[in-house]
KEPANU-688260 format. One record per residue (C-alpha): residue in one letter; residue number from 1; x, y, z. Coordinates in Angstrom, 3 decimals. Layout:
KEPANU-688260
<a NUM <X Y Z>> ...
END
This chain:
KEPANU-688260
<m 1 <-29.120 47.530 -0.107>> <a 2 <-26.784 45.722 -2.491>> <v 3 <-26.496 46.975 -6.066>> <d 4 <-25.727 44.622 -8.945>> <k 5 <-22.572 46.069 -10.522>> <h 6 <-23.310 44.433 -13.882>> <y 7 <-26.826 45.888 -14.117>> <a 8 <-25.528 49.245 -15.344>> <y 9 <-24.044 47.631 -18.487>> <r 10 <-27.201 45.824 -19.600>> <p 11 <-29.150 47.457 -22.439>> <l 12 <-32.398 49.068 -21.317>> <f 13 <-34.386 47.809 -24.307>> <g 14 <-32.905 44.319 -24.625>> <t 15 <-32.685 40.951 -22.906>> <a 16 <-29.772 38.506 -23.036>> <i 17 <-30.766 35.393 -24.994>> <g 18 <-27.489 33.518 -24.857>> <p 19 <-24.451 32.951 -22.663>> <k 20 <-21.312 35.067 -22.753>> <h 21 <-18.470 33.490 -24.679>> <k 22 <-14.965 34.336 -25.837>> <w 23 <-14.643 35.434 -29.466>> <f 24 <-11.718 36.657 -31.571>> <a 25 <-12.503 40.109 -32.977>> <w 26 <-11.389 39.592 -36.578>> <f 27 <-13.171 42.829 -37.526>> <p 28 <-13.325 46.059 -35.454>> <v 29 <-15.973 45.987 -32.693>> <f 30 <-16.929 48.690 -30.211>> <t 31 <-16.872 47.756 -26.516>> <k 32 <-17.561 49.776 -23.385>> <t 33 <-13.797 50.465 -23.208>> <g 34 <-13.391 51.486 -26.862>> <w 35 <-12.634 49.860 -30.211>> <k 36 <-11.068 46.362 -30.287>> <f 37 <-9.487 44.676 -33.292>> <l 38 <-7.586 41.385 -33.638>> <v 39 <-7.856 40.559 -29.917>> <p 40 <-10.062 38.165 -27.908>> <v 41 <-13.260 39.770 -26.554>> <t 42 <-16.343 38.515 -24.718>> <r 43 <-19.667 38.778 -26.509>> <q 44 <-23.291 38.014 -25.687>> <r 45 <-26.374 38.022 -27.872>> <y 46 <-29.294 40.311 -26.973>> <q 47 <-32.855 40.602 -28.293>> <s 48 <-35.160 43.617 -28.147>> <k 49 <-37.902 43.416 -25.532>> <t 50 <-41.374 42.393 -26.635>> <y 51 <-43.174 45.487 -25.290>> <l 52 <-41.521 47.717 -27.895>> <f 53 <-43.631 48.635 -30.915>> <e 54 <-41.207 47.346 -33.528>> <p 55 <-40.152 44.011 -34.995>> <v 56 <-37.958 41.882 -32.742>> <t 57 <-34.294 42.571 -33.472>> <w 58 <-31.069 41.116 -32.104>> <w 59 <-27.487 42.323 -31.684>> <w 60 <-24.192 41.348 -30.104>> <n 61 <-22.948 43.097 -26.967>> <y 62 <-19.128 43.093 -26.777>> <e 63 <-17.007 43.459 -23.628>> 
END
């Protein structure tokens, strides 16, 4: 059975609502490999899932 390698990095309580795109980190951001500052990174917007008992929130996921 094949395993999606990218599945492990997706937030459990969120869904991607936009495409990944390159972005220049002009302020410090935390990625899965550590802090990045003043370098290009990839980011994607996520939204909390609707089955959670809280208002819908969104955040950026940096790589």
